[in-house]
N, C-alpha and C positions, 0 to 999 in steps of 0.2 A: 601508564604516568601514575606518579603520586604528586599530590598538591597537599602539603599540609602546613597548616598555620599552629604554630605553637603544639604543645601536648594534646588540645582538646578536640581539634580539628581533623575529621576525616572528610574524603570527597567523593564525589561520582567523578569519575574519570573514563577514559578510554585506550583502548588497545587496538591498533588498527593493522590488517594483514597488508603488507607492501605487495601489489602486483604490478609488475614491469611487463612494459611491452602491449599495453592496453591502449586501444583509442580511442580517446574520450570525444565528446560532442564537438570541442572548439577545433579539434584536428580533422572535422571534415570539410573539404573544401566547399567554399560558399554556403556553410553552415547558416543557418539564419540565425540571429541573436534574440533573446527575450521573445521568441515565436511559441512557446511551449504551451502558450495561454488558449489552443486549439480546444481543448477539453476544459471546461471549468466546473465547479460547483459556485453555489451563491458564496459570497464573500462571508456572511454572517455564517454560514455553515461551515467553511474552511475553519474559520477563527475558532469555532466552538470544538474543533477538532484540532488545534495547534496551542503550541506552548513555547516559552522562551526562558531558558534557564539563566539566572543571574550568575552562577556559579557558587561554589562552597563559601566563597569570601564573604557573602552578604551576611551571614551567622554574627560575624565579627566585625562588620564595617561600622563606622562610627553612624549616630543618627542621620546627619547630613548625606551621609554617602550611600546611606540603605534606601533613605527618601528617594534620592535621585536615581539610583537602580531601578527601584519599584516603579517609579513615575515613568520612566522610559521601557520596562518590560509593558506597562500598560498601556503606554502611548505607542507600540507597535501594534497593536488590536488583538494581540494573542488571548487567550482567553485563561490560560493554565500556565502553572509554575512548578518546576521541581524542587523541593526543598530537603536539605538534609536534616532529618531528626535524629541528631547525632547521640546515639547512646554513649558513646565513650565519655563524652560531656557531662551528660544529664547523670548518669550514674557513675562516675569516674572515683569516688569516693568511696563505692562500696554499694552492696546490693540493697542497702536498705533507705539509702538517700537518693535525693532526686533535685536534681537544679533546673528545673523548667524556665523558671524565668529569668536567668542569667542571659539567655540569647532566644531560645526557642519561641516562647510567648510572644517575645517583641517582632519576630518577623512572622509568626502566623497572623497576628492583630494586623500588620502594616499591608501584608499581601491582600487579605481577606477586606480591608477596606479600601483598596482598589480594585475590587472585583474581580480578583484572580482565584481561580481553582488551584487547589494544591494537590500535588503528589507526594505525601511524605516519605521519602526513602529511610527507611528503619535501619539504622548502621552508624557504627562498626562496634566492636565488643570493647567495654573498658577492661583494665589489666586484668581486674580480678576474674573475670568470665573468659579470658582466652583460653585456648587449647593449650597443653602443656608442650606442644611442637612448636609453638609460635616464637617465631623470631624476636629477640629483644629487643623491645621497644616499637615494634610493629603495631599497628592500629588495625591492620585490614586480614584479622584471624576470625575465623568461625566460634561460636561459643561453644566451650566444652560441653555445656549442660544446654539442651534446647531449651529447656523449661525457663532457663534466665531469660532467654531472648524472647521466648512466649510471654512471661510476665512484664517485660518492658513493652513490647507492642502491645499488651492487654492494657496497661497503665497508659501508654498514650493514645491509645483509642478511647479510653475512659473521658482523659482530660479533655480532647478536642474533638470527639464524636457528637451524634446527634443526641447522646444520653448524658452530657457532660453536666456536671451540678455547678458549673462556671458558666454563667451567663453568657457573657462576654467573648468565651472561647468554643461555646457549643455549637457544633455544626461547621466548625472551621476547617476540619480536616477529614475526609471520610473516606479519602483514597490512599491507600498504603502500598509502597513498593517494597518487598522483602529483599532487601539488602541490594547491593550493586554489583553486577557482571561477577556472579558467584562460580562462574565456568572459567574464568580468568585466573591465573597464578596471583597477580599482583594485588587482587582483592580477596583473595582465600588463601593467605600464606598458610603454611609453605607449600601447599598443592590443592587445587579444588577436593572438594570432599562430595560426591553426591548422596552418599548415604549421611552424613551429617546434616548437609544442607536441606535434605528432604524432611528429616526429623524437626528442624530449625523451622521450617516453613509450616509443616502441620501443627506444631506448638503455638507459633505466631496466628496463625488462622482461626484455630479454635478460639485463642484469648481475644482476638480482634472481634469478632463476631460476638462473643460472650458479652464484650463490653460495649459494644454499638453494631446492632445486628444489621445496620443499613450501610456498613462499610463496606469498600470493595477491594478486595487483595489482589494485588498483584505479583507474580514471580520475580525475583530480582533480574532486570535488565540484563540480555546476554551480551557480552562482548563479540565483536566480530571478530574471535580468535579461530583457529585451526585446530584439529586433533593431534595433539601433541605425543609422540609415542611415550614420553615419561611421565605423562600424565600430567603436567604442569599446565595444558588447556586443554578444554573440551569445545567443538564447535557449537554453535547455538542447538542445532538440531540432534546432534549426539547429546549433549546434555539434556535436552528436553525428553528424549526418550529414556535417559538415565530414570529422569523424574518419575516419568510415569511406571516406569518398570519398579519402582520403589514404593508405589502406591500414593504417590502424590495427588491423582486425580480426586476430585472433590474437596481439596485444601487449597483452592486459588479460584478466583474468578475472571482472572486474565493473564496473559503471558506478554512478560517484558522482554523487549528486544532493544538493541541498538545497532539500528542499520547504518553505521558509518561506513562510507566506501570510498572516500579520497583517496589519490587524485581520480580515480574512476568516476564518469557519470552514474549517478545512481539508476539511471533509465538503461545504462548497457547490461541489460541482463545476462546472467550467466551463473552457474551453481556456485562459484565461489564469491559471488557478489554479496554481501550482507544483507542489502536492499533486497536482493531477488530471494534471499533466505527467509524474508516475511514469509512467502507463499509456503514453502516447505515446512517452517514451523506450524502454520495452519493446517496444512496436509496432516501432520504428525497428531494434531488437536482432534481432529475429524477422525483419524484411524482409532484414538481413543475415546472416542464417544463424546467430545468437548466441541463440537461443531459450532453450536450456540455462543460459544465465548471468544472474545477477540485478543488480537495481538496489539499492544500498546508499544509504540516507539517511544520509551522514556528516555532517549536521548540518542542526538545524533547531530552531525555537523560538518564542517570544512573549514581549515585553515587557510591564511593566507601567510605571504612573507617569501623568505628566500630559502627555506627548507626545501630539499628534492621534491617530498610528497605534498608541498604547498601549491594551492592554485594563484592565479592571480586575483585581484578583487573581483574584476570582471565575472572572471569562472567561477567564484565563490556567488555572487550575486545570481548568476544563472542556476546554479546547483539550489539555491532557495528554492527557486520557481519550479526545479524539477521535482526535488524532493516531493512538495507538496503536491505536483500534479500527479505522479505516480501513487503516493498514498491516498488522494482523493478520488483516483479513477481505478486502476488495476486492482489495488489493494483496498478499495472503499468499503466492500460488503463485509470483509472481516477484520478491520481494525479499528482501534479507538484512539484517541488523540497521540500525535507525535510532536516532540519537544526538541527545540535546536537548542544546541550547547554551542556558544553561550552569549549573552548580550555583549559583553565587554571584555576585550584582549585583557590576558592575566599578567601581561610584560610587554617589554618594549624589544627583545631580542627577537629581530627577525628571522634568523637562523634556527628559532626553536620553534617548530610548529605548535607544540603543544601551548605557546605563550600566545599565539593569534588565531584563536577558535572564533573570536568574538565579531558580531555585526558592527561593533564599533572598536576604535581603537584605545590604547591606555588612555590616551589623552581625552576622549569621549568625543572625540571627533567621528563623525559616520564615515562607516564605508558604504559603496552603493548598495551593498546588501540590506544595509538596514531600510533603505527607501524601497527595495523590492519586496522584503518582508511586509511591510507595511501595506504595499499595494495586494498583494496576494491575502493579506487578513481583510482588507476591504472589498476587494473587488473578485477573488477568487483566483484560482489559477490561471486564469484567462483575463485578468485584470486590465492589463495596457494594449495587448495585442491579440486579436481575434482572427488570426490567419493561418490557414492549413497549409499554404503553398510548400510544398515539397516536404512535408511532413506525413509520416507514419505512425500514428499514435495509437496506444492501447485502450482498451476499454474495455471492462469487465462483461462478460456473457459468453453464451453460446454462438450468437449471431448479432449482427447489428445490421440496421436499416435507417437511411436519413428520411426526413420529412420533407417535400417540397417548398414548404412554409417556413422551413428553418428548424434546427433541432435535430436530435436523432433519438433512435430506440434501441435498446438493448435486450436480448432473449435470452432467460435463463435455463438450464436446461430442464427445469421444473414447469416451463410455461410462464414465468414470470415476466411481463413486460415493464421495462423501467425508461421514462422518458429522460431525457436530457435538455439542455440548453433551450428549454422553453418548449419543447415539443408537447403538444397536448395529449394527455392520457384519456384512455378510451377504455380500460379495464384489461384484465388477463385472468386467466383459467389456469388452475394447477392441473398438470398430465402426469399422470401416473409415470413410474419407474423412469422419470428423468428422459421420456421419450420426444420433448419438445426439439422439432429439427430445422425449422427456418421460418422467418419473419419476412412480409412483406408489406409496405405502407399504401393506401390507395392514391391515386394522383392528384386528388384534391386533399391532400394531407389531413382528411377528417376522419380515419379508420384505418385500419390493419388487419392482416389474417396472421396466425400463427399455425404451422403445419405441425402436425405429430407423427411418429415413425410409421403408425399405421394408414397414414393417409387422411387422418380427420383432418378438417379444415375448420378453425375456431375463429370467427368474424365478430369485429368490434367496431363501433362507431359507423363511420358511411359503408363500410364492408357488409353491416348486418342489416343494409336496407335497400330496396329497389331491386336495381338488375343482377348485382355480383350476388344478392343474399340467397336468390332463387337458384344458383348455380350449385352443381355438385359435380367431383370428379371421384375416382374411384376409391373406393375402401379395401385395403388389403387385408387387415386383420391380422397383420404380423408386421415386424419393425423392417420396413423396406422403403418408406418414402424418404427423399433427400432433399428437395428443393421446392419452392413454389414462387411462381413469378406472375406478376400482372401482366396483361398485353397493354400497350403503348396507349391504346383508346380509353384502357380503363373499364373496359364492358366484358373482360373475359380473364381467366387466367389458366395456369398450366402447373400441374404437380409433375413431377418428373421423379422416375423410381430409380433403385441402385442399380438395375439392369439395363436401364436407358428408356425403360418405356415412357412414352411422353400421353399425358391424359388430360385432355382439355375439357373446358366450359365456356359458352358464352362464345365470345369472336374469337377464342384462341384458335391459330391454326397448328395442326398437327403436323408439325417438319419431321422428317427423316433424317435422324442424325447419328444412328450406329444404336444398336442391341446386342447385351450380351447376357443371356438367359441363365439365371443362377449364378452369375458373378457380380457382386455387392462391389460394383466400381465407380458407378457415377457419382459425383461430388457436387456438381452446380448445373444449371441452367439461365441462360437470359436471353431475351429479344433482342435485337439490332433496335435502337432508336424510334426508328419509324415502323417497324412491325413488320418489315418485309424478309426478315432472317432470323435465324437464331444460333444461339453457340451452347454446346454443350461440352461440359468439363470433366475429363476421367481422373481418377486419384493419381494416375502417373504423369499428368500435365499435359496429356493431351487434349487439344480443343477442336472439337469437331464441328462444322460449320455448315449452314444450308441457307438458301434465299441469297440475299444482301450481303449476309455475314462475310468478312474477309478473315482468312487464318493469318496470324501474325507469329514471330518468332518469340517464344517463351520457352524457358528449361522445360526438360521432358526427363522424368526418372524413370525409366525403364523398369519394370518388375518392381518399383517402391510406391507405395500408397501415401503419397507426400503432398498432392495438391490441394486446397480446399475450397476455394471459391475464385470465382471469376467476376469481374464488374468489367461494363463496357463504358467507351469514351464517350460523351455526347454528340459527337461528329459521327460516329461508327468509323472513324479510322484508326482505332486501336482498344486495346482492353489491356487489364492488368489480372494477374493470377497470384492467388496467395497459397503459401506452402504452411505446412503445420508448424513450422518452426517462428511465424510472423513475418518471414521474408515477401516482400511485395514486389512482382516482377512485371513492370511495365512493357507494353511493346505499341509501337505506333504512335498516335496522339496521345496516349494515356498520361497523367502527369510523372514525370521525374521524380524520383524519390532520393532527396538531398540527406536526409536524416529520419533512421529509421528507429524510433525509441520501443516499438513493439516486436522487435527480435528477440527469441529466446534459444536457447541450447537445448532445450526438449521440446517435443510437441504438444504444444500448447494453444494453438493458434485455431479459432474455428470459422470466423465469418468476416467477410470484407466491404467494406463500402466507401466510395468515392465521395469527396465531399470537398468544395471550394479549393481546388485544385491541390488536394491533400487525401491521405487515406485514414480512414479508423479501420483497426481490427480487433474484432472479438477477441478475448485472452480468457 
């Protein structure tokens, strides 16, 4: 979409892939409303990772209109704003002219006066700098000479960065986004050019760092486009691979992405879902040695109105919560801030979705989404409702375990234990070769144990004191340990190996549940709540029982290693099995799943926990 105001304004915009036939959250029978708050982060923490764009028009708004827009952005609770640093305007008259104070100084100073952190989007080329094949009058063309773009970015970083000679501007902009949607034809006319863009990125990075060593450089936020056969669009992942192939590594500090996915709920994970693609982008970064860098969601949102791709106002409000839920849980470890586009509708034509992306209507009356946005900023993604009933929610890590006193923990493959929802932290230990396998919390909630693949049990808090501390189980010396479980009385524990071997310590009973020597197929083990029986899960979904444990009907994938974990209902009258795609398969008295926001189309799930009538899925 193009949004232009006269010859001087270039804008940040979006391109949405239209996916038909996708079932969204509101299509699920009996789906709860505004209950996505089951997983939360502190409100101030979420707000520090969130922004709200006022749209490109704010550059040219009257003083009164600009003041009101910025006041309402600040009142939303968000701490970031994305502002165009409009090269076309600033150097419209030639390579030696600079018109900073006509619009840019004003918006920068006004935004900073309200405590907003600025992402300065450096785009688009003035007439003299555009490529020869740029269509007449088109703003959105790359720079014919990458050095021209670099000089502009360097000058901007010098004026607004931490080394600025102008005291009132010093340190006002230190985060820079290099172009907008360079993978999409509309913003890289006549077609995207990864060679030219990479050269521009390199030039701009060097110039920005020379002017302000403290600056942070983000690649141009990628449009949620697909790969076009004629080269007019590149998917985000293809585009990023192209940049790396052309030597872009070392010339950016973060990757920009625009995870729009309306009318599909962002948590409906799928390979074509631009929100899901955030994970894919990070995977590419890891492959290229950039695991320590993050993906920034520099633009996203969802329109209301009468357009076939638009949402109801109630859905838009839910999408606000769901976007920040996924960003601050599943994607939290490898993402930076995410910016909602936009504060206010650009027009009043309800049939045009591009005019109705705002949290407010054009007349400044607020949609329900604005209040929800404020709630999320103030109280986290669980600000209003903390009810897990019927939900299966994703949380990052290899395994997940609840604390009986409230909250839960996730275990990363390197052994890092992360507390959530107020659960107390007792430490963790780095485990070589990503061999952390399982996590169990003590019955008093004051400690936990981590199992590594060799059978080593690492004890923290109350698990490292008294009776449990003195207990040991088998140490294998090779990667075959698969699960660890405490006895219901808290005075013993069991380690199960991949062959089905049961290794006990303390009061644990060694049940006979099946043994498959040389075949690494066991995935989970659990005691019945009273300790009078046990359950063993194999990779095909087979559940093997002993004592007072009762077998229930859950899926069986013969010959396919797809089952990942099992949890038992508190009354011992049911259980749930997790599959590798995030599917939660309850049976008997185990809670039903009304909405599963942890389902993927690739093998991604690792562990399962039952919590307050719902489930957490480690992803």
